[in-house]
C-alpha positions in Angstrom: -62.9 42.9 -148.8 -64.5 46.3 -149.2 -67.4 47.4 -147.1 -70.2 49.6 -148.6 -72.7 51.3 -146.4 -76.1 52.9 -147.1 -78.9 54.2 -144.9 -82.2 52.4 -145.1 -85.7 53.6 -144.3 -86.2 50.7 -142.0 -85.8 50.3 -138.2 -82.4 48.5 -138.7 -80.8 51.8 -139.8 -77.8 51.5 -142.0 -76.9 48.3 -143.8 -73.6 47.0 -145.2 -72.7 45.0 -148.3 -69.3 43.9 -149.5 -67.3 43.5 -152.7 -64.1 41.7 -153.5 -62.3 40.6 -156.6 -61.7 36.9 -156.9 -59.7 35.3 -159.8 -60.2 38.5 -161.7 -64.0 38.5 -161.2 -65.9 41.1 -159.2 -68.1 39.6 -156.6 -70.8 41.4 -154.4 -72.2 40.1 -151.2 -75.8 41.5 -150.6 -77.1 44.5 -152.4 -78.5 47.1 -150.0 -82.1 48.3 -150.0 -84.3 49.2 -153.0 -84.0 53.0 -152.5 -82.6 55.8 -154.7 -79.8 56.0 -152.1 -79.0 52.3 -152.5 -79.0 52.6 -156.3 -76.6 55.6 -156.1 -74.3 53.8 -153.7 -74.0 50.8 -156.2 -73.4 53.1 -159.1 -70.8 55.1 -157.3 -68.9 52.3 -155.6 -69.4 49.2 -157.8 -68.3 48.8 -161.4 -71.5 47.3 -162.5 -70.3 46.6 -166.0 -67.6 44.3 -164.5 -69.8 42.8 -161.8 -70.1 39.0 -162.3 -71.5 37.5 -159.1 -73.9 38.6 -156.4 -74.2 36.3 -153.3 -77.2 37.0 -151.0 -77.0 36.1 -147.3 -80.8 36.0 -147.0 -83.6 37.5 -148.8 -84.7 40.3 -146.5 -85.4 43.6 -148.3 -82.3 45.4 -147.0 -80.1 42.6 -148.2 -81.4 41.7 -151.6 -83.7 44.5 -152.5 -81.6 45.8 -155.4 -81.2 42.4 -157.1 -83.3 43.4 -160.1 -81.6 46.8 -160.4 -78.3 45.0 -160.7 -79.7 42.6 -163.2 -80.8 45.5 -165.3 -77.4 47.2 -165.1 -75.1 44.2 -165.5 -74.7 40.6 -166.6 -74.1 39.5 -163.0 -75.5 36.2 -161.7 -77.6 36.4 -158.5 -77.2 33.5 -156.0 -79.8 33.1 -153.3 -80.3 30.5 -150.5 -82.5 27.5 -151.4 -85.1 28.3 -148.6 -85.6 31.8 -150.1 -86.2 30.3 -153.6 -89.0 28.2 -151.9 -90.4 31.4 -150.4 -90.5 33.1 -153.8 -92.1 30.1 -155.5 -94.7 29.4 -152.9 -95.3 32.9 -151.6 -99.2 32.8 -151.7 -99.3 29.4 -149.9 -96.8 30.7 -147.3 -98.9 33.7 -146.5 -102.0 31.5 -146.1 -100.1 29.3 -143.6 -98.9 32.4 -141.8 -102.5 33.4 -141.2 -103.0 29.9 -139.6 -99.9 30.3 -137.4 -101.1 33.7 -136.2 -104.5 32.3 -135.5 -102.9 29.6 -133.3 -101.2 32.5 -131.4 -104.5 34.0 -130.6 -104.6 36.6 -133.3 -107.8 36.9 -135.4 -108.2 37.4 -139.1 -108.3 41.2 -138.8 -104.8 41.2 -137.4 -103.5 39.0 -140.3 -105.0 41.4 -142.8 -103.4 44.4 -141.0 -100.1 42.6 -141.0 -100.1 41.9 -144.7 -101.1 45.5 -145.3 -98.1 46.5 -143.1 -95.8 44.2 -145.1 -97.0 45.9 -148.3 -96.8 49.4 -146.9 -93.2 48.9 -145.7 -92.3 47.0 -148.9 -91.1 44.0 -147.0 -91.4 41.9 -150.1 -89.7 43.6 -153.0 -89.8 42.1 -156.5 -88.5 38.6 -156.9 -85.2 38.6 -158.8 -85.9 38.1 -162.5 -83.3 35.4 -162.6 -81.3 33.7 -159.9 -79.3 30.6 -159.1 -79.6 28.6 -155.9 -76.4 28.6 -153.8 -76.7 25.1 -152.6 -77.2 23.7 -156.1 -74.3 25.3 -158.0 -70.5 25.0 -158.0 -69.5 28.4 -159.4 -68.8 29.9 -156.0 -66.5 27.0 -155.0 -64.5 27.7 -158.1 -64.0 31.3 -156.9 -62.9 30.2 -153.5 -66.2 31.0 -151.8 -67.7 28.5 -149.3 -70.7 29.0 -147.0 -72.1 27.9 -143.7 -75.9 27.5 -143.1 -76.7 29.3 -139.9 -80.5 29.6 -139.7 -82.1 31.2 -136.6 -82.9 34.8 -137.6 -84.5 33.2 -140.7 -84.5 29.8 -142.3 -82.2 30.8 -145.1 -79.3 32.6 -143.3 -76.0 31.8 -145.0 -72.5 32.9 -143.9 -70.1 33.3 -146.8 -66.4 32.5 -146.2 -63.8 34.1 -148.4 -60.2 33.7 -147.3 -60.0 35.0 -143.7 -63.3 36.9 -144.0 -66.9 35.9 -143.2 -69.9 37.8 -144.6 -72.5 37.2 -141.9 -75.6 39.1 -142.9 -77.9 39.4 -139.9 -76.6 36.4 -138.0 -73.6 37.8 -136.1 -74.1 41.4 -135.0 -72.5 43.5 -132.3 -74.8 44.3 -129.4 -78.0 43.4 -131.3 -80.6 40.8 -130.5 -81.7 39.9 -134.0 -85.3 39.0 -134.2 -85.9 35.2 -134.8 -88.8 35.7 -137.2 -91.9 33.6 -136.9 -92.5 31.6 -140.1 -93.8 28.4 -141.4 -91.5 25.4 -141.9 -90.5 25.6 -145.5 -89.6 22.0 -145.7 -93.1 20.7 -144.7 -95.5 23.7 -145.0 -97.4 22.1 -142.2 -96.2 23.9 -139.0 -93.9 26.6 -137.9 -90.1 26.8 -138.3 -88.5 26.3 -134.9 -85.9 29.1 -134.8 -84.7 28.1 -131.3 -83.8 24.6 -132.4 -82.1 26.0 -135.5 -80.1 28.6 -133.6 -78.8 26.0 -131.1 -77.5 24.0 -134.0 -76.1 27.1 -135.8 -74.0 27.9 -132.7 -71.8 24.9 -133.7 -71.2 26.5 -137.1 -70.8 30.1 -135.9 -67.8 29.2 -133.7 -66.0 28.2 -136.9 -65.8 32.0 -137.5 -63.4 32.5 -134.6 -60.3 34.2 -135.9 -61.9 35.5 -139.1 -62.7 39.1 -140.0 -66.4 39.4 -139.5 -68.3 41.4 -142.2 -71.7 42.1 -140.6 -74.9 43.3 -142.2 -75.3 46.0 -139.5 -73.0 47.8 -137.2 -69.6 48.3 -138.7 -67.5 45.6 -137.0 -67.6 42.5 -134.8 -64.4 42.2 -132.8 -65.2 38.9 -131.1 -67.4 36.1 -132.2 -67.7 34.9 -128.6 -68.7 38.3 -127.3 -71.4 38.6 -130.0 -72.8 35.2 -129.1 -72.7 35.8 -125.4 -74.5 39.1 -125.8 -77.3 37.4 -127.7 -77.6 34.6 -125.1 -77.4 37.0 -122.1 -80.1 39.2 -123.7 -82.3 36.1 -124.3 -82.0 35.1 -120.6 -82.7 38.6 -119.4 -85.9 38.8 -121.5 -87.0 35.3 -120.5 -87.1 36.6 -116.8 -89.6 39.3 -117.9 -91.7 36.7 -119.7 -91.9 34.1 -116.9 -94.9 35.7 -115.0 -97.0 35.4 -118.2 -96.0 31.9 -119.3 -99.1 29.9 -120.1 -101.1 32.7 -121.5 -102.0 32.9 -125.2 -99.4 34.9 -127.2 -101.7 37.8 -127.9 -102.4 38.1 -124.2 -98.7 38.0 -123.4 -98.1 40.8 -125.8 -100.9 42.8 -124.2 -99.6 42.1 -120.7 -96.0 43.0 -121.5 -96.7 46.2 -123.5 -100.0 47.4 -121.9 -101.5 48.1 -125.2 -98.7 50.4 -126.3 -97.6 48.1 -129.1 -100.1 48.6 -131.9 -98.3 48.5 -135.2 -99.0 45.0 -136.5 -95.4 44.6 -137.9 -93.9 45.4 -134.5 -96.4 43.1 -132.8 -95.3 40.3 -135.2 -91.6 40.9 -134.3 -92.3 40.7 -130.6 -94.5 37.6 -131.1 -91.6 36.0 -133.0 -89.3 36.7 -130.1 -91.7 35.4 -127.5 -92.2 32.2 -129.4 -88.4 31.8 -129.4 -88.2 32.3 -125.7 -91.0 29.9 -124.9 -89.3 27.2 -127.0 -86.2 27.8 -124.8 -88.2 27.4 -121.6 -89.7 24.2 -123.0 -86.2 22.8 -123.6 -83.4 24.9 -122.1 -81.0 22.0 -122.1 -80.7 22.2 -125.9 -79.1 25.6 -125.6 -76.9 24.5 -122.7 -75.6 21.6 -124.6 -74.6 23.8 -127.6 -73.0 26.4 -125.4 -71.1 23.7 -123.5 -69.9 22.2 -126.8 -68.4 25.5 -127.9 -67.0 26.4 -124.5 -69.3 29.3 -123.6 -71.7 28.0 -121.1 -69.7 28.9 -118.0 -70.0 32.6 -118.8 -73.8 32.4 -118.7 -74.3 29.6 -116.2 -75.5 31.9 -113.3 -78.4 33.5 -115.2 -79.2 30.2 -116.9 -79.5 28.3 -113.6 -81.5 31.1 -112.0 -84.1 30.6 -114.7 -84.1 26.8 -115.0 
């Protein structure tokens, strides 16, 4: 498995994508961002004329943004998670429901407009791939020896691809990073919000299956220990929950104001923090869900002291 790295214009910094030859067919995992630097990296490091398959971990701009560029330069097939296909197909409706979600968090229509403008300004939603296949609905990847684990939490669509002893993890398993659990509508029902916290607790049971594999992360160059990465995330969650406790019960817009004293003004960064706060409030409403998952994978003892101090 070969790692490719390109700098992005986003707060995440550099991003990694990966290539490997399987059964004589060249496969790419993620694409990098839709920038001239990203295009140059693909041209220089990937034989686009031979490229046959592109597997996307999740459709965030830094991971799938060059899908159309690849389609224009090759005959490769693009594979995306089913939840992302729903996002593409029902984008307008999703954005309308997002406005409702934000309203329920105490943010008015002006903020929703500013957030959408921020999305557009930062090109959060690049062009939909001109053609794609849905990972969960095709058997081509299995023929190549590629399997996948659904691990939602950061987003609804996060997939981990397994190839031999390697695991391409996108944004799910990062070293010393608390990846934002993004606020979104539930793509199954379109009637409420997706519960990242519940999903993450369930995903923990899949993530421990990566123990002993070589982790190929989307950011930071390596992850030496699955357990260490998971424990960092949980410990960071518990530390930030302590800061949130004095403001529990306030409307979300007021919590943001109290925590950041008006210094957080960019609507996109406000959205990220609101997403994180919602995740933490869900934990406070049902902390035993996380405890049960951590006990099942043998990691609760390492965080029992801060957990019990909170609960």
